[in-house]
MINUKE-359554 format. One line per 8 residues: for each residue x, y, z of C-alpha. Coordinates in pm, whole numbers, plus 50000, padded with zeros to 5 digits. Example, Ala and Ser with C-alpha at 12.3 -4.5 7.8 and 13.67 -1.06 7.14 Angstrom:
2
51230,49550,50780  51367,49894,50714
***
This chain:
211
24251,33351,18447  24434,33279,18137  24651,32997,18228  25011,32992,18006  25154,32695,18139  25148,32404,18344  25448,32250,18549  25494,31966,18757
25795,31911,18962  25873,31631,19161  26030,31592,19503  26382,31640,19404  26322,31940,19170  26318,31771,18847  26034,31843,18570  25835,31571,18485
25523,31767,18296  25513,32081,18139  25277,32209,17859  25204,32560,17701  24873,32674,17616  24971,33000,17453  25131,33028,17119  25320,33323,17171
25421,33212,17552  25577,32853,17372  25796,33051,17143  25948,33288,17415  26108,32974,17595  26220,32623,17510  26236,32289,17701  26579,32396,17860
26428,32713,18024  26174,32511,18163  26402,32288,18315  26629,32582,18470  26270,32750,18569  26169,32411,18757  26505,32367,18927  26496,32733,19023
26140,32730,19186  26248,32396,19387  26554,32604,19503  26332,32909,19628  26036,32748,19735  26332,32543,19998  26486,32900,20067  26173,33057,20122
26066,32771,20397  26371,32831,20587  26325,33215,20595  25970,33176,20727  25970,33367,21014  25998,33238,21348  25701,33382,21530  25497,33221,21235
25647,32863,21270  25563,32893,21681  25236,33021,21607  25136,32797,21338  24839,32626,21473  24656,32957,21503  24718,33044,21137  24415,32939,20896
24535,32724,20623  24207,32632,20510  24151,32721,20130  23784,32776,20074  23577,32567,19794  23505,32770,19470  23249,32557,19268  23328,32422,18917
23680,32583,18827  23786,32448,18532  23501,32232,18485  23274,32254,18130  22978,32431,18282  23202,32674,18424  23194,32848,18083  22853,32863,18003
22912,33042,17662  23167,32807,17542  22946,32507,17645  22597,32628,17625  22508,32365,17344  22693,32107,17498  22494,31827,17663  22767,31577,17720
22802,31432,18083  23138,31525,18244  23354,31240,18305  23564,31276,18621  23705,30928,18595  23687,30772,18966  23529,31075,19113  23147,31111,19109
22941,31425,19102  22986,31710,18869  23274,31847,19038  23592,31674,19171  23527,31780,19555  23272,32007,19757  23432,32147,20039  23704,32353,20172
24044,32170,20208  24372,32243,20393  24676,32374,20206  24994,32182,20301  25213,32486,20203  25280,32602,20522  25604,32751,20499  25703,32786,20115
25616,32994,19820  25265,33005,19711  25250,33296,19465  25484,33541,19301  25345,33831,19083  25561,34008,18834  25479,34298,18583  25470,33986,18314
25273,33698,18469  25152,33543,18786  25276,33242,18918  25098,32986,19128  25241,32688,19322  25033,32424,19481  25220,32143,19680  25145,31804,19796
25201,31619,20147  25470,31421,19949  25639,31699,19802  25490,31731,19468  25459,32075,19298  25203,32194,19048  25252,32524,18927  25077,32745,18725
25177,33030,18481  24911,33295,18429  24913,33597,18199  24674,33763,18424  24860,34062,18616  24720,34272,18910  24763,34657,18844  24969,34827,19116
24782,35178,19064  24564,35032,19281  24756,35085,19557  24795,35438,19548  24449,35476,19790  24366,35287,20121  24050,35158,19938  24250,35085,19635
24465,34871,19832  24217,34667,20001  24072,34591,19687  24391,34490,19544  24456,34246,19838  24109,34091,19811  24163,34053,19436  24505,33881,19504
24311,33671,19744  24054,33568,19515  24294,33494,19205  24529,33257,19443  24204,33059,19593  24087,33006,19224  24455,32868,19128  24462,32643,19432
24150,32480,19361  24248,32460,19004  24552,32333,19072  24425,32089,19342  24178,31937,19048  24545,31893,18837  24623,31709,19114  24268,31480,19132
24340,31442,18751  24733,31314,18809  24627,31052,19083  24360,30954,18835  24545,30881,18497  24916,30906,18588  24910,30740,18947  24718,30448,18772
24926,30371,18489  25063,30057,18569  25343,30140,18343  25448,30488,18480  25776,30496,18711  25721,30718,19005  25931,31065,18983  25969,31003,18602
25826,31204,18316  25446,31184,18260  25412,31068,17914  24986,30967,17954  24815,31149,17668  24489,31092,17845  24624,31300,18103  24745,31505,17877
24412,31566,17729  24263,31622,18019  24442,31891,18151  24402,32089,17834  24008,32034,17834  24017,32183,18228  24246,32473,18126  24025,32539,17818
23718,32539,18053  23906,32796,18239  23935,33087,17960
***
């Protein structure tokens, strides 16, 4: 999964963090464009939450929102070829072990937008319990040609589900970095733009490991 850009949107729809990881992608959009994208995502998210079918809302207790744990997504040894000669131990801040977590987790996004696929990019959204949204824009696009047969349609559905699960695991780890580097910064003000260099470097390292 190639990540082109990461956005963090606060609960009011304000863009508090954005980084590009592709020169071609960065040349297409400027800072004002990303501000518009952030507010649009926030608005569409609110609209989709309201139009969730009533039947689903009523029977929500029967819906499985568990996201399976996928080991080492975005970690240094998840790309063996890139890190085959590296024996430097991974530093996870206050988190212990080789990965941030090792168990399935519940998705807090139970009625809003989680994924948007186009013929140009795929967008994944991970919402926290407090309304903070972590957005990943990926250049990976699943071909629609697979839907011409029943088998192809099933295979494409499986591919979409796997990609969504990988994105959820990845964005949850970005959330862990946010908790470790941003929320523990005594000079950071809530809901304001993130200017932490340590957080920025940690996010960039995790995106590079995902390639």
